[in-house]
N, CA and C atoms of all chains as a GROMACS GRO file, in nm:
protein
  597
    1MET      N    1   2.217  -1.261 -10.892
    1MET     CA    2   2.221  -1.398 -10.838
    1MET      C    3   2.089  -1.468 -10.871
    2MET      N    4   2.102  -1.587 -10.930
    2MET     CA    5   1.981  -1.658 -10.970
    2MET      C    6   1.910  -1.712 -10.847
    3GLN      N    7   1.780  -1.679 -10.835
    3GLN     CA    8   1.705  -1.723 -10.719
    3GLN      C    9   1.641  -1.858 -10.741
    4LEU      N   10   1.627  -1.897 -10.867
    4LEU     CA   11   1.550  -2.016 -10.898
    4LEU      C   12   1.613  -2.086 -11.017
    5ARG      N   13   1.621  -2.216 -11.009
    5ARG     CA   14   1.667  -2.294 -11.123
    5ARG      C   15   1.543  -2.347 -11.196
    6SER      N   16   1.540  -2.326 -11.326
    6SER     CA   17   1.420  -2.359 -11.402
    6SER      C   18   1.446  -2.469 -11.504
    7ARG      N   19   1.354  -2.565 -11.508
    7ARG     CA   20   1.358  -2.669 -11.612
    7ARG      C   21   1.236  -2.655 -11.703
    8LEU      N   22   1.181  -2.535 -11.701
    8LEU     CA   23   1.060  -2.511 -11.779
    8LEU      C   24   1.083  -2.537 -11.927
    9LYS      N   25   1.197  -2.494 -11.976
    9LYS     CA   26   1.225  -2.511 -12.119
    9LYS      C   27   1.226  -2.659 -12.158
   10ASP      N   28   1.286  -2.740 -12.073
   10ASP     CA   29   1.294  -2.884 -12.104
   10ASP      C   30   1.154  -2.944 -12.112
   11TYR      N   31   1.071  -2.913 -12.012
   11TYR     CA   32   0.936  -2.969 -12.010
   11TYR      C   33   0.851  -2.911 -12.124
   12ARG      N   34   0.870  -2.784 -12.154
   12ARG     CA   35   0.793  -2.723 -12.264
   12ARG      C   36   0.827  -2.789 -12.396
   13GLN      N   37   0.956  -2.808 -12.419
   13GLN     CA   38   0.998  -2.870 -12.546
   13GLN      C   39   0.953  -3.015 -12.553
   14ALA      N   40   0.955  -3.082 -12.437
   14ALA     CA   41   0.909  -3.222 -12.434
   14ALA      C   42   0.761  -3.230 -12.469
   15ALA      N   43   0.687  -3.124 -12.432
   15ALA     CA   44   0.544  -3.120 -12.464
   15ALA      C   45   0.519  -3.074 -12.606
   16GLY      N   46   0.624  -3.038 -12.678
   16GLY     CA   47   0.609  -2.995 -12.816
   16GLY      C   48   0.548  -2.857 -12.832
   17LEU      N   49   0.571  -2.773 -12.734
   17LEU     CA   50   0.511  -2.639 -12.738
   17LEU      C   51   0.618  -2.533 -12.761
   18THR      N   52   0.581  -2.430 -12.835
   18THR     CA   53   0.667  -2.313 -12.843
   18THR      C   54   0.638  -2.224 -12.723
   19GLN      N   55   0.723  -2.124 -12.703
   19GLN     CA   56   0.698  -2.030 -12.594
   19GLN      C   57   0.564  -1.959 -12.614
   20ALA      N   58   0.537  -1.923 -12.738
   20ALA     CA   59   0.412  -1.852 -12.768
   20ALA      C   60   0.291  -1.939 -12.741
   21GLU      N   61   0.301  -2.067 -12.777
   21GLU     CA   62   0.187  -2.158 -12.755
   21GLU      C   63   0.162  -2.179 -12.606
   22LEU      N   64   0.269  -2.197 -12.531
   22LEU     CA   65   0.252  -2.215 -12.387
   22LEU      C   66   0.196  -2.086 -12.325
   23ALA      N   67   0.248  -1.972 -12.370
   23ALA     CA   68   0.200  -1.844 -12.317
   23ALA      C   69   0.051  -1.827 -12.343
   24GLU      N   70   0.009  -1.866 -12.461
   24GLU     CA   71  -0.133  -1.850 -12.496
   24GLU      C   72  -0.220  -1.940 -12.409
   25GLN      N   73  -0.171  -2.057 -12.380
   25GLN     CA   74  -0.251  -2.151 -12.300
   25GLN      C   75  -0.272  -2.103 -12.158
   26ILE      N   76  -0.172  -2.036 -12.101
   26ILE     CA   77  -0.188  -1.992 -11.963
   26ILE      C   78  -0.210  -1.841 -11.952
   27GLU      N   79  -0.230  -1.779 -12.068
   27GLU     CA   80  -0.270  -1.639 -12.074
   27GLU      C   81  -0.168  -1.543 -12.013
   28VAL      N   82  -0.044  -1.564 -12.050
   28VAL     CA   83   0.060  -1.467 -12.018
   28VAL      C   84   0.131  -1.432 -12.148
   29SER      N   85   0.222  -1.337 -12.142
   29SER     CA   86   0.294  -1.299 -12.262
   29SER      C   87   0.408  -1.398 -12.290
   30ARG      N   88   0.448  -1.406 -12.415
   30ARG     CA   89   0.559  -1.495 -12.451
   30ARG      C   90   0.686  -1.451 -12.377
   31LYS      N   91   0.698  -1.322 -12.357
   31LYS     CA   92   0.817  -1.270 -12.289
   31LYS      C   93   0.827  -1.324 -12.146
   32THR      N   94   0.712  -1.337 -12.083
   32THR     CA   95   0.714  -1.390 -11.947
   32THR      C   96   0.762  -1.535 -11.947
   33ILE      N   97   0.718  -1.614 -12.041
   33ILE     CA   98   0.766  -1.752 -12.051
   33ILE      C   99   0.918  -1.751 -12.070
   34ASN      N  100   0.964  -1.661 -12.155
   34ASN     CA  101   1.107  -1.653 -12.184
   34ASN      C  102   1.187  -1.617 -12.059
   35THR      N  103   1.141  -1.516 -11.985
   35THR     CA  104   1.216  -1.473 -11.867
   35THR      C  105   1.208  -1.575 -11.754
   36VAL      N  106   1.097  -1.648 -11.747
   36VAL     CA  107   1.088  -1.755 -11.646
   36VAL      C  108   1.185  -1.868 -11.682
   37GLU      N  109   1.191  -1.902 -11.810
   37GLU     CA  110   1.283  -2.008 -11.854
   37GLU      C  111   1.428  -1.971 -11.826
   38ASN      N  112   1.459  -1.845 -11.843
   38ASN     CA  113   1.597  -1.800 -11.823
   38ASN      C  114   1.631  -1.768 -11.679
   39GLY      N  115   1.533  -1.784 -11.591
   39GLY     CA  116   1.558  -1.756 -11.450
   39GLY      C  117   1.563  -1.609 -11.416
   40VAL      N  118   1.523  -1.525 -11.512
   40VAL     CA  119   1.526  -1.380 -11.488
   40VAL      C  120   1.406  -1.337 -11.404
   41PHE      N  121   1.291  -1.398 -11.431
   41PHE     CA  122   1.169  -1.364 -11.358
   41PHE      C  123   1.124  -1.485 -11.277
   42VAL      N  124   1.098  -1.460 -11.149
   42VAL     CA  125   1.050  -1.568 -11.062
   42VAL      C  126   0.898  -1.567 -11.063
   43PRO      N  127   0.835  -1.674 -11.110
   43PRO     CA  128   0.689  -1.673 -11.120
   43PRO      C  129   0.624  -1.681 -10.982
   44SER      N  130   0.501  -1.633 -10.976
   44SER     CA  131   0.424  -1.647 -10.853
   44SER      C  132   0.383  -1.793 -10.837
   45THR      N  133   0.332  -1.824 -10.718
   45THR     CA  134   0.285  -1.960 -10.693
   45THR      C  135   0.176  -1.998 -10.792
   46VAL      N  136   0.086  -1.905 -10.817
   46VAL     CA  137  -0.026  -1.931 -10.908
   46VAL      C  138   0.026  -1.961 -11.049
   47LEU      N  139   0.118  -1.880 -11.096
   47LEU     CA  140   0.172  -1.901 -11.230
   47LEU      C  141   0.249  -2.033 -11.237
   48ALA      N  142   0.325  -2.063 -11.134
   48ALA     CA  143   0.400  -2.189 -11.132
   48ALA      C  144   0.305  -2.309 -11.136
   49LEU      N  145   0.196  -2.299 -11.062
   49LEU     CA  146   0.098  -2.408 -11.061
   49LEU      C  147   0.029  -2.422 -11.198
   50LYS      N  148   0.001  -2.308 -11.260
   50LYS     CA  149  -0.060  -2.313 -11.394
   50LYS      C  150   0.034  -2.378 -11.494
   51LEU      N  151   0.161  -2.342 -11.486
   51LEU     CA  152   0.260  -2.401 -11.577
   51LEU      C  153   0.269  -2.552 -11.555
   52ALA      N  154   0.275  -2.592 -11.429
   52ALA     CA  155   0.286  -2.734 -11.398
   52ALA      C  156   0.163  -2.810 -11.447
   53ARG      N  157   0.047  -2.753 -11.425
   53ARG     CA  158  -0.076  -2.819 -11.469
   53ARG      C  159  -0.078  -2.831 -11.620
   54CYS      N  160  -0.040  -2.724 -11.689
   54CYS     CA  161  -0.042  -2.724 -11.835
   54CYS      C  162   0.055  -2.828 -11.892
   55LEU      N  163   0.170  -2.845 -11.825
   55LEU     CA  164   0.272  -2.936 -11.876
   55LEU      C  165   0.264  -3.075 -11.815
   56GLY      N  166   0.166  -3.095 -11.728
   56GLY     CA  167   0.145  -3.229 -11.673
   56GLY      C  168   0.254  -3.276 -11.580
   57CYS      N  169   0.304  -3.184 -11.499
   57CYS     CA  170   0.409  -3.222 -11.404
   57CYS      C  171   0.386  -3.145 -11.275
   58THR      N  172   0.482  -3.156 -11.184
   58THR     CA  173   0.469  -3.083 -11.057
   58THR      C  174   0.553  -2.956 -11.063
   59VAL      N  175   0.523  -2.866 -10.970
   59VAL     CA  176   0.600  -2.742 -10.962
   59VAL      C  177   0.746  -2.773 -10.932
   60GLU      N  178   0.767  -2.875 -10.848
   60GLU     CA  179   0.905  -2.912 -10.813
   60GLU      C  180   0.981  -2.970 -10.932
   61ASP      N  181   0.908  -3.027 -11.027
   61ASP     CA  182   0.974  -3.074 -11.149
   61ASP      C  183   1.027  -2.955 -11.228
   62LEU      N  184   0.951  -2.847 -11.227
   62LEU     CA  185   0.985  -2.732 -11.310
   62LEU      C  186   1.088  -2.641 -11.245
   63PHE      N  187   1.076  -2.624 -11.114
   63PHE     CA  188   1.161  -2.524 -11.048
   63PHE      C  189   1.230  -2.582 -10.926
   64GLN      N  190   1.354  -2.546 -10.908
   64GLN     CA  191   1.429  -2.588 -10.790
   64GLN      C  192   1.510  -2.471 -10.737
   65LEU      N  193   1.537  -2.478 -10.608
   65LEU     CA  194   1.626  -2.378 -10.551
   65LEU      C  195   1.769  -2.409 -10.594
   66PRO      N  196   1.848  -2.308 -10.619
   66PRO     CA  197   1.987  -2.336 -10.656
   66PRO      C  198   2.062  -2.391 -10.536
   67ASP      N  199   2.149  -2.484 -10.558
   67ASP     CA  200   2.224  -2.545 -10.448
   67ASP      C  201   2.328  -2.449 -10.393
   68MET      N  202   0.432  -0.923 -12.988
   68MET     CA  203   0.380  -0.817 -12.903
   68MET      C  204   0.234  -0.791 -12.941
   69ASN      N  205   0.145  -0.800 -12.843
   69ASN     CA  206   0.004  -0.786 -12.881
   69ASN      C  207  -0.036  -0.639 -12.890
   70LEU      N  208  -0.156  -0.616 -12.939
   70LEU     CA  209  -0.199  -0.480 -12.973
   70LEU      C  210  -0.202  -0.389 -12.850
   71LEU      N  211  -0.245  -0.443 -12.737
   71LEU     CA  212  -0.252  -0.361 -12.615
   71LEU      C  213  -0.112  -0.322 -12.569
   72THR      N  214  -0.019  -0.416 -12.577
   72THR     CA  215   0.121  -0.386 -12.541
   72THR      C  216   0.178  -0.280 -12.634
   73LEU      N  217   0.150  -0.293 -12.763
   73LEU     CA  218   0.198  -0.195 -12.859
   73LEU      C  219   0.138  -0.058 -12.832
   74THR      N  220   0.010  -0.056 -12.799
   74THR     CA  221  -0.058   0.071 -12.770
   74THR      C  222   0.005   0.138 -12.648
   75ARG      N  223   0.028   0.058 -12.545
   75ARG     CA  224   0.090   0.110 -12.424
   75ARG      C  225   0.230   0.162 -12.454
   76LEU      N  226   0.306   0.087 -12.532
   76LEU     CA  227   0.442   0.128 -12.568
   76LEU      C  228   0.439   0.257 -12.648
   77GLY      N  229   0.346   0.265 -12.742
   77GLY     CA  230   0.334   0.385 -12.823
   77GLY      C  231   0.300   0.507 -12.739
   78GLY      N  232   0.207   0.490 -12.646
   78GLY     CA  233   0.171   0.601 -12.558
   78GLY      C  234   0.289   0.650 -12.475
   79ASN      N  235   0.364   0.554 -12.422
   79ASN     CA  236   0.481   0.590 -12.342
   79ASN      C  237   0.588   0.658 -12.427
   80PHE      N  238   0.605   0.610 -12.549
   80PHE     CA  239   0.702   0.673 -12.640
   80PHE      C  240   0.662   0.818 -12.670
   81LEU      N  241   0.531   0.840 -12.686
   81LEU     CA  242   0.484   0.977 -12.715
   81LEU      C  243   0.516   1.071 -12.599
   82VAL      N  244   0.492   1.025 -12.478
   82VAL     CA  245   0.520   1.108 -12.360
   82VAL      C  246   0.670   1.138 -12.353
   83LEU      N  247   0.752   1.034 -12.375
   83LEU     CA  248   0.897   1.054 -12.371
   83LEU      C  249   0.944   1.144 -12.485
   84GLY      N  250   0.882   1.129 -12.601
   84GLY     CA  251   0.917   1.213 -12.715
   84GLY      C  252   0.888   1.359 -12.686
   85ALA      N  253   0.774   1.385 -12.625
   85ALA     CA  254   0.740   1.522 -12.588
   85ALA      C  255   0.839   1.577 -12.487
   86ALA      N  256   0.875   1.494 -12.387
   86ALA     CA  257   0.972   1.538 -12.286
   86ALA      C  258   1.106   1.569 -12.352
   87GLY      N  259   1.146   1.481 -12.444
   87GLY     CA  260   1.273   1.504 -12.515
   87GLY      C  261   1.271   1.632 -12.596
   88ALA      N  262   1.158   1.657 -12.662
   88ALA     CA  263   1.146   1.779 -12.742
   88ALA      C  264   1.156   1.903 -12.654
   89PHE      N  265   1.096   1.898 -12.538
   89PHE     CA  266   1.102   2.014 -12.448
   89PHE      C  267   1.242   2.034 -12.393
   90VAL      N  268   1.312   1.925 -12.366
   90VAL     CA  269   1.449   1.936 -12.317
   90VAL      C  270   1.537   1.999 -12.425
   91VAL      N  271   1.521   1.953 -12.548
   91VAL     CA  272   1.600   2.009 -12.659
   91VAL      C  273   1.568   2.157 -12.676
   92SER      N  274   1.440   2.189 -12.667
   92SER     CA  275   1.398   2.328 -12.679
   92SER      C  276   1.460   2.414 -12.569
   93ALA      N  277   1.463   2.360 -12.448
   93ALA     CA  278   1.519   2.434 -12.336
   93ALA      C  279   1.670   2.454 -12.353
   94ILE      N  280   1.737   2.349 -12.402
   94ILE     CA  281   1.882   2.360 -12.423
   94ILE      C  282   1.912   2.460 -12.533
   95ALA      N  283   1.822   2.469 -12.631
   95ALA     CA  284   1.843   2.559 -12.744
   95ALA      C  285   1.816   2.704 -12.708
   96GLY      N  286   1.777   2.726 -12.584
   96GLY     CA  287   1.765   2.864 -12.542
   96GLY      C  288   1.628   2.902 -12.491
   97GLY      N  289   1.532   2.810 -12.508
   97GLY     CA  290   1.402   2.841 -12.456
   97GLY      C  291   1.390   2.794 -12.311
   98SER      N  292   1.271   2.782 -12.262
   98SER     CA  293   1.248   2.722 -12.130
   98SER      C  294   1.117   2.647 -12.135
   99VAL      N  295   1.104   2.549 -12.048
   99VAL     CA  296   0.981   2.471 -12.046
   99VAL      C  297   0.869   2.556 -11.990
  100GLN      N  298   0.758   2.559 -12.061
  100GLN     CA  299   0.641   2.635 -12.019
  100GLN      C  300   0.534   2.541 -11.964
  101PRO      N  301   0.447   2.592 -11.879
  101PRO     CA  302   0.342   2.506 -11.822
  101PRO      C  303   0.257   2.437 -11.928
  102TRP      N  304   0.231   2.507 -12.040
  102TRP     CA  305   0.145   2.445 -12.141
  102TRP      C  306   0.211   2.321 -12.201
  103GLN      N  307   0.344   2.319 -12.203
  103GLN     CA  308   0.414   2.203 -12.258
  103GLN      C  309   0.397   2.082 -12.166
  104VAL      N  310   0.400   2.106 -12.036
  104VAL     CA  311   0.376   1.995 -11.942
  104VAL      C  312   0.231   1.948 -11.955
  105ALA      N  313   0.140   2.043 -11.978
  105ALA     CA  314   0.000   2.006 -11.999
  105ALA      C  315  -0.014   1.918 -12.123
  106VAL      N  316   0.067   1.946 -12.226
  106VAL     CA  317   0.065   1.862 -12.347
  106VAL      C  318   0.110   1.720 -12.312
  107MET      N  319   0.214   1.710 -12.231
  107MET     CA  320   0.260   1.577 -12.188
  107MET      C  321   0.149   1.504 -12.113
  108GLY      N  322   0.082   1.576 -12.025
  108GLY     CA  323  -0.028   1.516 -11.950
  108GLY      C  324  -0.139   1.470 -12.042
  109ALA      N  325  -0.169   1.552 -12.142
  109ALA     CA  326  -0.274   1.516 -12.238
  109ALA      C  327  -0.235   1.392 -12.317
  110LEU      N  328  -0.107   1.384 -12.354
  110LEU     CA  329  -0.060   1.265 -12.427
  110LEU      C  330  -0.071   1.141 -12.340
  111ALA      N  331  -0.038   1.156 -12.212
  111ALA     CA  332  -0.049   1.042 -12.120
  111ALA      C  333  -0.194   0.998 -12.107
  112LEU      N  334  -0.285   1.095 -12.098
  112LEU     CA  335  -0.427   1.061 -12.089
  112LEU      C  336  -0.476   0.995 -12.217
  113LEU      N  337  -0.432   1.048 -12.330
  113LEU     CA  338  -0.471   0.988 -12.459
  113LEU      C  339  -0.420   0.844 -12.468
  114GLY      N  340  -0.297   0.823 -12.419
  114GLY     CA  341  -0.242   0.688 -12.419
  114GLY      C  342  -0.327   0.594 -12.335
  115GLY      N  343  -0.369   0.643 -12.220
  115GLY     CA  344  -0.456   0.561 -12.135
  115GLY      C  345  -0.589   0.533 -12.201
  116LEU      N  346  -0.644   0.633 -12.266
  116LEU     CA  347  -0.771   0.617 -12.337
  116LEU      C  348  -0.758   0.516 -12.450
  117ALA      N  349  -0.647   0.525 -12.523
  117ALA     CA  350  -0.624   0.432 -12.633
  117ALA      C  351  -0.615   0.288 -12.581
  118GLN      N  352  -0.548   0.272 -12.468
  118GLN     CA  353  -0.538   0.138 -12.410
  118GLN      C  354  -0.676   0.086 -12.369
  119MET      N  355  -0.757   0.175 -12.314
  119MET     CA  356  -0.892   0.134 -12.273
  119MET      C  357  -0.974   0.090 -12.395
  120LEU      N  358  -0.962   0.165 -12.504
  120LEU     CA  359  -1.037   0.131 -12.625
  120LEU      C  360  -0.992  -0.004 -12.681
  121VAL      N  361  -0.860  -0.024 -12.684
  121VAL     CA  362  -0.807  -0.151 -12.735
  121VAL      C  363  -0.856  -0.266 -12.646
  122SER      N  364  -0.860  -0.242 -12.516
  122SER     CA  365  -0.906  -0.346 -12.422
  122SER      C  366  -1.051  -0.383 -12.447
  123ILE      N  367  -1.130  -0.284 -12.485
  123ILE     CA  368  -1.272  -0.309 -12.512
  123ILE      C  369  -1.289  -0.383 -12.644
  124VAL      N  370  -1.212  -0.339 -12.746
  124VAL     CA  371  -1.227  -0.399 -12.878
  124VAL      C  372  -1.162  -0.537 -12.886
  125ARG      N  373  -1.050  -0.553 -12.816
  125ARG     CA  374  -0.977  -0.680 -12.819
  125ARG      C  375  -0.956  -0.730 -12.676
  126PRO      N  376  -1.057  -0.778 -12.608
  126PRO     CA  377  -1.042  -0.817 -12.467
  126PRO      C  378  -0.943  -0.931 -12.445
  127LYS      N  379  -0.917  -1.010 -12.547
  127LYS     CA  380  -0.822  -1.121 -12.530
  127LYS      C  381  -0.678  -1.072 -12.517
  128THR      N  382  -0.654  -0.946 -12.549
  128THR     CA  383  -0.518  -0.893 -12.536
  128THR      C  384  -0.485  -0.852 -12.393
  129ILE      N  385  -0.588  -0.843 -12.309
  129ILE     CA  386  -0.568  -0.785 -12.176
  129ILE      C  387  -0.479  -0.874 -12.088
  130LYS      N  388  -0.515  -1.002 -12.076
  130LYS     CA  389  -0.439  -1.087 -11.983
  130LYS      C  390  -0.291  -1.099 -12.019
  131PRO      N  391  -0.254  -1.125 -12.143
  131PRO     CA  392  -0.110  -1.131 -12.174
  131PRO      C  393  -0.040  -0.996 -12.157
  132ALA      N  394  -0.112  -0.888 -12.187
  132ALA     CA  395  -0.048  -0.756 -12.179
  132ALA      C  396  -0.033  -0.709 -12.034
  133TRP      N  397  -0.112  -0.765 -11.946
  133TRP     CA  398  -0.105  -0.730 -11.804
  133TRP      C  399  -0.081  -0.853 -11.718
  134ASP      N  400   0.011  -0.940 -11.761
  134ASP     CA  401   0.042  -1.057 -11.680
  134ASP      C  402   0.129  -1.013 -11.561
  135GLU      N  403   0.165  -1.109 -11.475
  135GLU     CA  404   0.228  -1.070 -11.350
  135GLU      C  405   0.365  -1.006 -11.369
  136GLN      N  406   0.434  -1.041 -11.475
  136GLN     CA  407   0.564  -0.976 -11.497
  136GLN      C  408   0.544  -0.830 -11.535
  137THR      N  409   0.442  -0.804 -11.617
  137THR     CA  410   0.413  -0.666 -11.656
  137THR      C  411   0.366  -0.586 -11.536
  138VAL      N  412   0.283  -0.646 -11.452
  138VAL     CA  413   0.236  -0.577 -11.332
  138VAL      C  414   0.354  -0.543 -11.242
  139ALA      N  415   0.450  -0.635 -11.232
  139ALA     CA  416   0.570  -0.608 -11.152
  139ALA      C  417   0.650  -0.493 -11.213
  140SER      N  418   0.663  -0.491 -11.344
  140SER     CA  419   0.735  -0.381 -11.409
  140SER      C  420   0.660  -0.250 -11.390
  141HIS      N  421   0.529  -0.256 -11.397
  141HIS     CA  422   0.447  -0.136 -11.379
  141HIS      C  423   0.464  -0.080 -11.237
  142ARG      N  424   0.469  -0.170 -11.141
  142ARG     CA  425   0.494  -0.129 -11.002
  142ARG      C  426   0.633  -0.066 -10.992
  143GLY      N  427   0.728  -0.124 -11.063
  143GLY     CA  428   0.863  -0.068 -11.065
  143GLY      C  429   0.865   0.072 -11.125
  144SER      N  430   0.778   0.096 -11.222
  144SER     CA  431   0.774   0.229 -11.283
  144SER      C  432   0.727   0.334 -11.183
  145TYR      N  433   0.634   0.296 -11.095
  145TYR     CA  434   0.589   0.389 -10.992
  145TYR      C  435   0.701   0.416 -10.891
  146GLN      N  436   0.772   0.310 -10.855
  146GLN     CA  437   0.883   0.328 -10.761
  146GLN      C  438   0.991   0.416 -10.822
  147PHE      N  439   1.022   0.391 -10.949
  147PHE     CA  440   1.122   0.472 -11.018
  147PHE      C  441   1.075   0.617 -11.026
  148GLY      N  442   0.947   0.635 -11.058
  148GLY     CA  443   0.890   0.769 -11.067
  148GLY      C  444   0.900   0.843 -10.934
  149TYR      N  445   0.875   0.772 -10.825
  149TYR     CA  446   0.885   0.833 -10.692
  149TYR      C  447   1.027   0.882 -10.666
  150TRP      N  448   1.125   0.796 -10.689
  150TRP     CA  449   1.263   0.834 -10.661
  150TRP      C  450   1.311   0.944 -10.757
  151ALA      N  451   1.267   0.935 -10.882
  151ALA     CA  452   1.306   1.038 -10.978
  151ALA      C  453   1.249   1.174 -10.935
  152ALA      N  454   1.124   1.173 -10.890
  152ALA     CA  455   1.062   1.297 -10.845
  152ALA      C  456   1.129   1.350 -10.718
  153LEU      N  457   1.162   1.260 -10.628
  153LEU     CA  458   1.225   1.302 -10.502
  153LEU      C  459   1.363   1.363 -10.527
  154ILE      N  460   1.442   1.291 -10.606
  154ILE     CA  461   1.577   1.343 -10.638
  154ILE      C  462   1.565   1.470 -10.721
  155GLY      N  463   1.470   1.470 -10.816
  155GLY     CA  464   1.449   1.589 -10.897
  155GLY      C  465   1.409   1.709 -10.814
  156PHE      N  466   1.324   1.684 -10.715
  156PHE     CA  467   1.281   1.794 -10.628
  156PHE      C  468   1.400   1.857 -10.557
  157TRP      N  469   1.483   1.775 -10.496
  157TRP     CA  470   1.596   1.828 -10.421
  157TRP      C  471   1.696   1.898 -10.512
  158CYS      N  472   1.717   1.841 -10.631
  158CYS     CA  473   1.809   1.905 -10.726
  158CYS      C  474   1.754   2.040 -10.771
  159LEU      N  475   1.627   2.043 -10.804
  159LEU     CA  476   1.566   2.167 -10.853
  159LEU      C  477   1.557   2.271 -10.741
  160LEU      N  478   1.529   2.226 -10.619
  160LEU     CA  479   1.526   2.319 -10.506
  160LEU      C  480   1.664   2.381 -10.486
  161GLY      N  481   1.766   2.295 -10.496
  161GLY     CA  482   1.902   2.346 -10.482
  161GLY      C  483   1.936   2.446 -10.592
  162LEU      N  484   1.896   2.413 -10.713
  162LEU     CA  485   1.924   2.503 -10.826
  162LEU      C  486   1.850   2.635 -10.809
  163SER      N  487   1.730   2.628 -10.755
  163SER     CA  488   1.653   2.752 -10.738
  163SER      C  489   1.715   2.840 -10.628
  164GLN      N  490   1.775   2.776 -10.528
  164GLN     CA  491   1.831   2.851 -10.417
  164GLN      C  492   1.972   2.901 -10.446
  165PHE      N  493   2.051   2.823 -10.518
  165PHE     CA  494   2.192   2.855 -10.535
  165PHE      C  495   2.233   2.888 -10.678
  166ALA      N  496   2.148   2.859 -10.776
  166ALA     CA  497   2.185   2.886 -10.915
  166ALA      C  498   2.089   2.985 -10.980
  167GLY      N  499   1.999   3.035 -10.900
  167GLY     CA  500   1.913   3.141 -10.950
  167GLY      C  501   1.801   3.100 -11.042
  168ILE      N  502   1.770   2.970 -11.046
  168ILE     CA  503   1.659   2.926 -11.131
  168ILE      C  504   1.527   2.967 -11.067
  169ASP      N  505   1.437   3.019 -11.150
  169ASP     CA  506   1.307   3.062 -11.101
  169ASP      C  507   1.230   2.942 -11.046
  170LEU      N  508   1.165   2.962 -10.931
  170LEU     CA  509   1.090   2.852 -10.868
  170LEU      C  510   0.979   2.801 -10.958
  171GLY      N  511   0.914   2.892 -11.030
  171GLY     CA  512   0.808   2.850 -11.121
  171GLY      C  513   0.860   2.758 -11.231
  172ILE      N  514   0.977   2.792 -11.284
  172ILE     CA  515   1.039   2.710 -11.389
  172ILE      C  516   1.078   2.574 -11.330
  173ALA      N  517   1.132   2.578 -11.210
  173ALA     CA  518   1.172   2.452 -11.144
  173ALA      C  519   1.050   2.361 -11.125
  174PHE      N  520   0.939   2.421 -11.088
  174PHE     CA  521   0.816   2.344 -11.067
  174PHE      C  522   0.772   2.277 -11.198
  175VAL      N  523   0.782   2.351 -11.306
  175VAL     CA  524   0.743   2.295 -11.436
  175VAL      C  525   0.835   2.178 -11.473
  176TRP      N  526   0.965   2.194 -11.449
  176TRP     CA  527   1.058   2.084 -11.478
  176TRP      C  528   1.027   1.962 -11.392
  177LEU      N  529   0.983   1.985 -11.270
  177LEU     CA  530   0.945   1.872 -11.186
  177LEU      C  531   0.827   1.798 -11.248
  178GLY      N  532   0.738   1.874 -11.310
  178GLY     CA  533   0.627   1.810 -11.381
  178GLY      C  534   0.674   1.723 -11.495
  179VAL      N  535   0.775   1.769 -11.566
  179VAL     CA  536   0.831   1.690 -11.677
  179VAL      C  537   0.888   1.558 -11.622
  180ILE      N  538   0.960   1.568 -11.511
  180ILE     CA  539   1.018   1.447 -11.450
  180ILE      C  540   0.908   1.352 -11.405
  181LEU      N  541   0.808   1.405 -11.337
  181LEU     CA  542   0.698   1.322 -11.286
  181LEU      C  543   0.627   1.247 -11.397
  182LEU      N  544   0.608   1.312 -11.510
  182LEU     CA  545   0.534   1.249 -11.620
  182LEU      C  546   0.620   1.152 -11.700
  183SER      N  547   0.747   1.183 -11.713
  183SER     CA  548   0.828   1.103 -11.805
  183SER      C  549   0.898   0.984 -11.738
  184ALA      N  550   0.926   0.994 -11.608
  184ALA     CA  551   1.002   0.885 -11.542
  184ALA      C  552   0.931   0.750 -11.549
  185PRO      N  553   0.802   0.742 -11.510
  185PRO     CA  554   0.736   0.611 -11.520
  185PRO      C  555   0.730   0.559 -11.664
  186SER      N  556   0.707   0.650 -11.758
  186SER     CA  557   0.702   0.608 -11.899
  186SER      C  558   0.837   0.553 -11.944
  187ALA      N  559   0.945   0.618 -11.900
  187ALA     CA  560   1.078   0.572 -11.937
  187ALA      C  561   1.102   0.430 -11.885
  188TRP      N  562   1.062   0.407 -11.761
  188TRP     CA  563   1.079   0.274 -11.702
  188TRP      C  564   1.002   0.169 -11.781
  189MET      N  565   0.878   0.200 -11.816
  189MET     CA  566   0.796   0.103 -11.889
  189MET      C  567   0.850   0.077 -12.028
  190VAL      N  568   0.900   0.181 -12.094
  190VAL     CA  569   0.957   0.161 -12.228
  190VAL      C  570   1.077   0.067 -12.220
  191VAL      N  571   1.167   0.095 -12.126
  191VAL     CA  572   1.286   0.011 -12.112
  191VAL      C  573   1.246  -0.132 -12.073
  192SER      N  574   1.151  -0.145 -11.981
  192SER     CA  575   1.106  -0.278 -11.941
  192SER      C  576   1.049  -0.355 -12.059
  193THR      N  577   0.969  -0.288 -12.139
  193THR     CA  578   0.908  -0.356 -12.254
  193THR      C  579   1.014  -0.398 -12.354
  194LEU      N  580   1.108  -0.309 -12.382
  194LEU     CA  581   1.212  -0.342 -12.480
  194LEU      C  582   1.306  -0.451 -12.430
  195LEU      N  583   1.320  -0.462 -12.296
  195LEU     CA  584   1.404  -0.567 -12.239
  195LEU      C  585   1.327  -0.698 -12.220
  196GLY      N  586   1.201  -0.698 -12.257
  196GLY     CA  587   1.121  -0.820 -12.244
  196GLY      C  588   1.068  -0.844 -12.104
  197ARG      N  589   1.064  -0.741 -12.022
  197ARG     CA  590   1.014  -0.755 -11.886
  197ARG      C  591   0.869  -0.708 -11.872
  198ALA      N  592   0.811  -0.666 -11.983
  198ALA     CA  593   0.670  -0.626 -11.983
  198ALA      C  594   0.612  -0.671 -12.116
  199GLY      N  595   0.508  -0.751 -12.109
  199GLY     CA  596   0.452  -0.812 -12.230
  199GLY      C  597   0.364  -0.720 -12.308
   0.00000   0.00000   0.00000
């Protein structure tokens, strides 16, 4: 059951970044970006905030609870 | 996959390879000896040493290789290792009591389980993209 709905991929692509480029900027593995985008891995608060800061949006823009 | 992740994966593969070789040897008619478990332990230590060296030579590989998803998978490997050892203990105790397996041999097999279970978890996690 998906715990989190993610729009990370949309914002990442809008920023013109590949998964690898985004991963390098926030110092995580590309695989982690991939699993967060697919909703497989739920990021910590710190990681979510880093992603939001890097992409110039809010955490709520990137992640939502499933309805 | 960065160098530290590859090193960790390689070390875990070596430990699993040794465990597999001992299992095949045991099925072929031999039995696992204490020195073989010591070899597995030595391989695990060498793997750890190799990771430490890579971390020193390439410090930029550390954060991606040990990001929070990898740390979570690593924690999972300990949990898996615990349950594997617990179930293995009860199975081996039962075999020693009711199937005539020597307690010393059973103890050695428990060592094989203890060493290989966490490595197996990490290998699968890495290949599934759950450990960077």
